[in-house]
C-alpha positions as CSV (number, residue, x, y, z in Angstrom):
1,M,-11.8,-16.0,-9.5
2,S,-9.4,-13.4,-10.8
3,D,-8.6,-10.5,-8.5
4,V,-11.5,-8.2,-7.9
5,I,-12.4,-4.6,-7.1
6,K,-14.8,-4.5,-4.1
7,V,-17.3,-1.7,-4.0
8,T,-19.7,-1.1,-1.1
9,Y,-23.0,0.6,-1.9
10,R,-25.6,1.8,0.6
11,I,-28.9,1.1,-1.1
12,E,-32.2,2.8,-0.2
13,T,-35.4,1.7,-1.9
14,A,-39.1,1.3,-1.5
15,G,-38.6,-2.3,-2.8
16,D,-36.1,-5.0,-2.1
17,P,-32.4,-3.9,-1.6
18,A,-31.2,-7.4,-2.5
19,S,-32.8,-7.2,-5.9
20,L,-31.3,-3.8,-6.6
21,A,-27.9,-5.1,-5.5
22,E,-28.2,-7.9,-8.1
23,K,-29.3,-5.3,-10.6
24,I,-26.2,-3.2,-10.0
25,A,-24.0,-6.3,-10.5
26,S,-25.8,-7.2,-13.7
27,D,-26.3,-3.8,-15.3
28,Q,-22.8,-2.6,-14.6
29,S,-21.1,-5.8,-16.0
30,T,-22.6,-8.3,-18.4
31,G,-26.4,-7.7,-18.1
32,T,-28.6,-6.2,-20.8
33,F,-32.4,-5.7,-21.0
34,V,-32.6,-8.7,-23.4
35,P,-30.4,-11.7,-24.0
36,L,-27.8,-11.1,-26.7
37,P,-25.8,-13.3,-29.1
38,G,-22.6,-14.4,-27.5
39,E,-23.9,-14.0,-23.9
40,T,-22.7,-17.3,-22.5
41,P,-22.4,-18.8,-19.0
42,E,-18.6,-18.9,-19.6
43,L,-18.5,-15.2,-20.4
44,K,-20.5,-14.3,-17.3
45,A,-18.4,-16.6,-15.1
46,R,-15.3,-14.7,-16.3
47,V,-16.3,-11.0,-16.2
48,A,-19.6,-10.7,-14.4
49,A,-19.8,-8.7,-11.2
50,R,-21.2,-10.5,-8.2
51,V,-22.9,-9.5,-4.9
52,T,-20.6,-11.0,-2.3
53,A,-22.2,-9.6,0.9
54,L,-25.5,-7.9,1.9
55,R,-26.1,-6.3,5.3
56,E,-29.5,-5.0,6.2
57,L,-29.8,-1.5,7.7
58,P,-32.6,0.2,9.6
59,P,-35.3,1.6,7.2
60,V,-36.1,5.3,6.9
61,D,-39.4,7.2,6.6
62,T,-38.2,9.8,4.1
63,P,-36.7,9.0,0.8
64,S,-33.4,10.6,-0.3
65,L,-34.8,11.0,-3.8
66,P,-38.4,12.1,-4.6
67,Q,-40.8,9.3,-5.6
68,S,-43.9,9.2,-7.8
69,G,-45.9,7.8,-4.9
70,P,-45.4,7.5,-1.1
71,A,-44.2,4.3,0.6
72,A,-44.7,3.2,4.1
73,R,-41.0,2.9,4.6
74,Y,-37.8,2.9,2.6
75,N,-35.6,-0.2,3.0
76,R,-31.8,0.1,3.3
77,A,-28.9,-2.3,3.0
78,E,-25.1,-2.2,2.4
79,A,-24.2,-4.4,-0.6
80,E,-20.6,-5.4,-1.4
81,I,-20.2,-6.1,-5.1
82,S,-17.1,-7.5,-6.6
83,F,-16.0,-6.5,-10.1
84,P,-13.4,-8.7,-11.8
85,V,-10.3,-6.7,-12.8
86,E,-10.3,-8.7,-16.0
87,A,-13.5,-6.8,-17.0
88,I,-12.3,-3.3,-16.0
89,G,-8.6,-3.3,-16.0
90,T,-6.7,-0.7,-13.9
91,D,-7.9,2.4,-15.7
92,L,-9.4,4.7,-13.1
93,G,-11.7,6.3,-15.7
94,A,-13.2,2.9,-16.6
95,L,-13.5,2.1,-12.9
96,M,-15.4,5.4,-12.3
97,T,-17.7,4.8,-15.3
98,I,-18.6,1.2,-14.4
99,A,-18.6,1.1,-10.6
100,V,-19.7,4.6,-9.7
101,N,-21.2,6.9,-12.4
102,G,-23.4,4.3,-14.1
103,V,-25.0,3.1,-10.9
104,Y,-26.9,6.4,-10.3
105,A,-29.0,5.9,-13.5
106,I,-30.6,2.6,-12.4
107,K,-34.3,2.7,-11.6
108,G,-35.7,1.8,-8.2
109,F,-33.3,3.6,-5.9
110,T,-34.6,6.3,-3.5
111,G,-31.0,6.6,-2.4
112,I,-27.6,5.2,-3.4
113,R,-24.2,6.1,-1.8
114,I,-20.8,4.5,-2.3
115,T,-19.2,4.0,1.0
116,D,-16.1,1.9,0.3
117,L,-13.7,0.9,-2.5
118,V,-11.0,-1.7,-2.1
119,L,-8.5,-2.2,-4.9
120,P,-6.5,-5.4,-5.5
121,D,-2.7,-5.6,-5.8
122,S,-2.9,-5.2,-9.6
123,F,-3.5,-1.5,-9.1
124,H,-0.3,-1.2,-7.0
125,G,2.2,0.5,-9.2
126,A,-0.3,1.3,-12.0
127,Y,-0.3,4.9,-10.9
128,P,2.5,7.1,-9.5
129,G,0.9,8.3,-6.3
130,P,2.3,11.2,-4.4
131,Q,5.7,12.4,-5.5
132,F,6.4,14.2,-2.2
133,G,3.6,13.4,0.3
134,V,4.2,13.7,4.0
135,V,7.9,13.1,3.9
136,G,8.5,15.5,1.1
137,S,6.3,18.2,2.7
138,R,8.5,17.9,5.8
139,A,11.7,18.0,3.8
140,L,10.8,21.0,1.6
141,T,9.5,23.1,4.5
142,G,12.2,22.0,7.0
143,V,9.4,21.5,9.6
144,F,9.7,18.5,11.9
145,G,8.1,17.5,15.2
146,R,5.1,19.9,14.8
147,P,2.4,20.7,12.3
148,I,3.3,22.7,9.2
149,I,1.7,26.1,9.8
150,G,0.2,27.7,6.7
151,T,-1.9,30.6,5.5
152,I,-3.6,32.0,2.5
153,V,-3.2,35.4,0.8
154,K,-6.5,37.1,1.6
155,P,-8.5,38.9,0.2
156,A,-8.8,36.3,-2.5
157,L,-9.8,38.8,-5.2
158,G,-8.7,42.3,-5.7
159,L,-5.1,42.5,-4.5
160,R,-2.6,43.4,-7.2
161,P,0.7,41.5,-7.3
162,H,2.7,44.1,-5.4
163,E,0.0,44.2,-2.7
164,S,0.1,40.4,-2.4
165,A,3.8,40.6,-2.2
166,D,3.7,43.1,0.7
167,M,1.6,40.6,2.7
168,V,3.9,37.7,1.7
169,R,6.9,39.6,2.9
170,E,5.4,40.1,6.3
171,L,4.4,36.4,6.5
172,V,7.8,35.0,5.5
173,E,9.6,37.3,8.0
174,A,7.2,35.9,10.6
175,D,8.6,32.5,9.6
176,V,5.4,31.0,8.3
177,D,5.9,27.6,6.8
178,F,3.5,27.6,3.9
179,I,1.5,30.2,1.9
180,K,-1.0,29.5,-0.9
181,D,-3.0,31.4,-3.5
182,D,-6.7,31.3,-2.7
183,E,-8.5,28.8,-5.0
184,K,-10.6,31.7,-6.4
185,L,-7.5,33.5,-7.7
186,M,-6.4,32.2,-11.0
187,S,-4.9,34.6,-13.5
188,P,-7.0,37.7,-13.9
189,D,-5.7,40.8,-15.7
190,Y,-5.0,42.7,-12.5
191,S,-3.0,39.8,-11.0
192,S,-1.8,37.4,-13.6
193,L,0.0,34.3,-12.5
194,A,3.2,35.5,-14.2
195,D,3.0,38.8,-12.4
196,R,2.4,37.2,-9.1
197,V,5.3,34.9,-9.5
198,R,7.6,37.8,-10.4
199,A,6.5,39.8,-7.4
200,I,6.5,37.0,-4.8
201,M,9.3,34.6,-5.6
202,P,12.2,37.1,-5.1
203,I,10.9,37.6,-1.5
204,I,10.8,33.9,-0.9
205,L,14.3,33.4,-2.3
206,D,15.8,36.4,-0.6
207,R,14.8,35.1,2.8
208,E,16.1,31.7,1.9
209,Q,19.5,33.2,1.1
210,R,19.5,35.1,4.4
211,T,18.2,32.3,6.7
212,G,18.6,29.0,4.8
213,R,14.8,28.4,5.2
214,K,12.4,28.5,2.3
215,T,8.8,29.2,2.8
216,M,6.7,27.0,0.6
217,Y,4.4,29.1,-1.7
218,A,1.8,27.2,-3.6
219,F,0.7,29.1,-6.7
220,G,-2.6,28.3,-8.4
221,I,-1.7,26.8,-11.8
222,S,-5.0,25.0,-12.7
223,A,-6.2,25.4,-16.3
224,T,-8.8,23.7,-18.5
225,D,-6.1,22.9,-21.1
226,P,-3.4,20.6,-19.7
227,D,-0.8,22.3,-21.9
228,D,-1.7,25.7,-20.3
229,M,-1.4,24.1,-16.9
230,L,2.0,22.7,-17.7
231,R,3.1,26.1,-18.9
232,N,2.0,27.5,-15.6
233,H,3.9,24.8,-13.8
234,D,7.0,25.6,-15.8
235,L,6.7,29.3,-15.0
236,V,6.7,28.5,-11.2
237,V,9.6,26.0,-11.5
238,A,11.7,28.5,-13.5
239,A,11.3,31.1,-10.8
240,G,12.4,28.8,-8.1
241,G,9.0,27.8,-6.7
242,N,8.3,24.3,-5.3
243,A,4.5,24.0,-4.9
244,A,1.2,24.4,-6.8
245,V,-2.5,24.5,-6.0
246,V,-4.5,22.2,-8.2
247,K,-8.3,22.3,-8.3
248,I,-8.7,18.7,-8.9
249,N,-12.4,18.6,-9.8
250,S,-11.8,21.3,-12.4
251,V,-8.8,19.7,-14.1
252,G,-10.1,16.1,-13.9
253,F,-8.4,12.8,-13.9
254,G,-6.7,13.3,-17.2
255,G,-5.4,16.8,-16.4
256,L,-3.9,15.7,-13.1
257,A,-2.4,12.5,-14.6
258,F,-0.8,14.7,-17.4
259,L,0.6,17.1,-14.8
260,R,1.9,14.5,-12.3
261,K,4.0,12.8,-15.0
262,R,5.8,16.0,-15.7
263,S,5.7,17.8,-12.4
264,N,8.5,19.0,-10.2
265,L,6.2,20.7,-7.8
266,M,4.4,19.7,-4.6
267,L,0.8,19.3,-5.7
268,H,-1.7,20.7,-3.2
269,A,-5.2,19.6,-3.9
270,H,-8.2,21.9,-3.5
271,R,-11.4,19.9,-3.7
272,N,-13.9,22.6,-4.5
273,G,-16.9,20.8,-6.0
274,W,-16.5,17.8,-3.7
275,D,-19.5,18.9,-1.7
276,I,-21.8,18.3,-4.8
277,L,-20.9,14.6,-4.5
278,T,-21.2,14.1,-0.8
279,R,-23.3,16.7,1.0
280,H,-26.6,14.7,0.9
281,P,-26.0,11.7,3.3
282,G,-28.1,9.3,1.2
283,L,-26.5,10.1,-2.2
284,G,-23.0,10.4,-3.7
285,M,-20.0,8.9,-2.1
286,D,-17.8,9.0,1.0
287,F,-14.5,10.8,1.0
288,K,-12.6,7.5,1.4
289,V,-13.8,6.5,-2.1
290,Y,-13.4,9.9,-3.7
291,S,-9.9,10.5,-2.4
292,L,-8.6,7.2,-3.5
293,F,-8.7,8.2,-7.1
294,W,-6.8,11.5,-6.6
295,R,-4.3,9.8,-4.2
296,L,-3.3,7.3,-6.8
297,L,-3.0,10.0,-9.5
298,G,-0.5,11.8,-7.4
299,I,-1.8,14.5,-5.0
300,D,0.7,15.3,-2.3
301,Q,-1.4,17.4,0.1
302,F,-5.2,17.2,0.5
303,Q,-7.5,19.9,1.9
304,I,-10.2,18.3,4.1
305,N,-11.8,21.1,6.2
306,G,-11.3,21.0,10.0
307,I,-12.8,21.2,13.4
308,G,-15.4,23.9,13.7
309,A,-15.2,24.6,10.0
310,K,-16.9,27.6,8.5
311,Y,-18.6,25.3,5.9
312,W,-21.3,22.7,6.4
313,E,-19.2,19.6,7.1
314,P,-19.5,18.2,10.7
315,D,-16.5,17.6,12.8
316,D,-17.0,13.8,12.7
317,S,-16.8,13.9,8.9
318,F,-13.5,15.8,9.0
319,V,-12.1,13.3,11.6
320,T,-13.0,10.4,9.3
321,S,-11.5,12.1,6.2
322,F,-8.3,12.8,8.2
323,A,-8.0,9.1,9.1
324,D,-8.7,8.2,5.4
325,C,-5.7,10.3,4.3
326,R,-3.5,8.6,6.8
327,T,-4.6,5.1,5.9
328,P,-2.4,3.5,3.2
329,I,-4.0,2.2,0.0
330,F,-1.0,-0.1,-0.4
331,T,1.9,1.5,1.4
332,E,2.5,4.6,3.5
333,A,4.0,6.3,0.5
334,D,0.5,6.7,-1.0
335,C,-0.7,8.8,1.9
336,P,-1.0,12.6,1.2
337,L,-0.4,15.1,3.9
338,P,-3.8,16.1,5.4
339,V,-4.5,19.8,5.2
340,V,-6.7,21.1,8.0
341,C,-8.5,24.2,6.8
342,S,-11.7,26.2,6.5
343,G,-12.2,28.9,9.2
344,Q,-9.3,27.7,11.3
345,W,-7.4,29.7,13.9
346,G,-5.5,28.6,16.9
347,G,-8.6,28.0,18.9
348,Q,-9.3,24.6,17.2
349,A,-5.8,23.3,17.8
350,P,-6.5,21.4,21.0
351,A,-9.6,19.7,19.6
352,T,-7.7,18.9,16.4
353,W,-4.8,17.4,18.4
354,Q,-7.1,15.2,20.4
355,R,-9.5,14.1,17.7
356,T,-6.8,13.2,15.2
357,G,-5.0,10.9,17.6
358,Q,-2.5,13.5,19.0
359,T,-0.6,13.7,15.7
360,N,1.2,16.6,14.2
361,E,1.4,15.0,10.7
362,L,-0.7,17.7,9.1
363,L,-0.6,21.1,7.5
364,Y,-2.7,23.6,9.6
365,L,-4.0,26.2,7.2
366,C,-5.5,29.4,8.5
367,G,-6.6,32.2,6.2
368,G,-8.4,34.9,8.1
369,G,-7.2,33.2,11.3
370,V,-3.7,34.5,10.5
371,V,-4.1,37.6,8.3
372,S,-6.9,39.1,10.4
373,H,-5.1,38.9,13.7
374,P,-5.3,42.2,15.6
375,G,-1.5,42.4,15.6
376,G,-1.1,41.7,11.9
377,P,-0.3,38.6,9.9
378,A,3.1,38.0,11.7
379,A,1.4,38.0,15.1
380,G,-1.2,35.7,13.6
381,V,1.5,33.1,12.7
382,R,2.9,33.3,16.1
383,A,-0.5,32.9,17.8
384,V,-1.2,29.7,15.8
385,R,2.1,28.2,16.7
386,Q,1.5,29.1,20.3
387,S,-1.8,27.3,20.2
388,W,-0.3,24.1,18.9
389,D,2.5,24.3,21.5
390,A,-0.2,24.5,24.2
391,A,-2.2,21.8,22.7
392,A,0.7,19.3,22.5
393,A,1.7,20.2,26.1
394,G,-1.9,19.7,27.4
395,I,-2.1,23.3,28.6
396,P,-5.4,25.2,28.3
397,L,-5.1,28.0,25.8
398,A,-6.4,30.6,28.3
399,T,-3.6,29.6,30.6
400,Y,-0.9,29.6,27.9
401,A,-2.1,33.0,26.7
402,R,-1.1,34.6,30.0
403,D,2.5,34.6,28.9
404,H,1.9,34.8,25.1
405,P,0.3,38.1,24.0
406,E,-0.3,37.0,20.4
407,L,-2.4,34.1,21.5
408,A,-4.2,36.3,24.0
409,Q,-5.1,38.8,21.2
410,S,-6.2,35.9,19.1
411,L,-8.5,34.5,21.8
412,A,-10.0,38.0,22.3
413,K,-10.5,38.5,18.5
414,F,-11.9,35.1,17.4
415,G,-13.6,33.9,20.6
416,S,-12.7,31.5,23.5
417,P,-11.8,27.9,22.7
418,E,-15.0,26.7,24.4
419,Q,-17.0,28.5,21.6
420,Q,-15.3,26.4,18.9
421,A,-17.6,23.6,17.8
422,G,-19.0,23.0,21.2
423,N,-15.7,21.5,22.4
424,D,-14.6,21.8,26.0
425,F,-10.9,22.4,25.9
């Protein structure tokens, strides 16, 4: 058989999961509801999808999707289905249409979730992947041997460019590594992208001239029209910027592919809208599957929530997503830098350090956890660094805080480490 794309589906049904697995393979390749002229055994042998493995799972009592009538139980199984590359090619849009999107329309499921996607070598080199990734993030920020520490200009909405610039000035003087526009800030009249770039980049460049160190600032450049997005990109590049926030679900595959081919900026992915695809455990897809598409298309940094996040995602889900980002599709060059975010402050550093395998290959992004520090944003930056120093040294935060006043203030403001996600630090 020619090389194949292997997709794993977790099937839930009041009927027989094996029958539905066969239906996926048929409906999403050569099958139709009636035989058609030209439908030959030879054609099916060449391009038909096939069920290559089926593993039974424990049944459940409640269906993920509502049914017309109750059932005593809902059967579950994981089905691996192989799609010949000859039938799909290496186009990611075609792959999404055939192996993912079309499956949800099939009758008989009470739940269907895509849990794995393995691509053959024919996809290697078909897409550019990250331009900078982990190595480039390190090189552009000049940060080695510890996490890259970042923050977000907050409040997200309402600040005018000169007010944002005042905050940025304090943050870069505090030697923060990375700053980004909030995803909700695009280009409103009171703070257009052009005006923000004009207000902020001179501060970044002035400090670079004085110290030789350039804080990475990621401006939000997303736009519905790819040409507009490219113009936003060019505006940042012309001003000396080196990074951009891209809202990947808003710009889509085509928009990101268009930008990546022309980009000179570090592309930082915000995945707002991802939760629509994954929040229900019996529906949608796992992050491993979802992220694979964006990684191939060229994302350099990927936001994935964090320990004790302010949103719904459990810690275990974050840990799995972190591992997914660090697992090569083909080579280590296609690994984006994981961005730990969502309600983070220094208190989660020890648990993050332990649960991600004691690695510092990450961007630790704190919004309110930095700018809401009692001593101001600069003290917030120092407190987060102190937390990571303590975590890497295996020193309890409360102990380290005795000689580090910024960390002590942070603990008093945001709560003791033991209150974070139920972890005992």
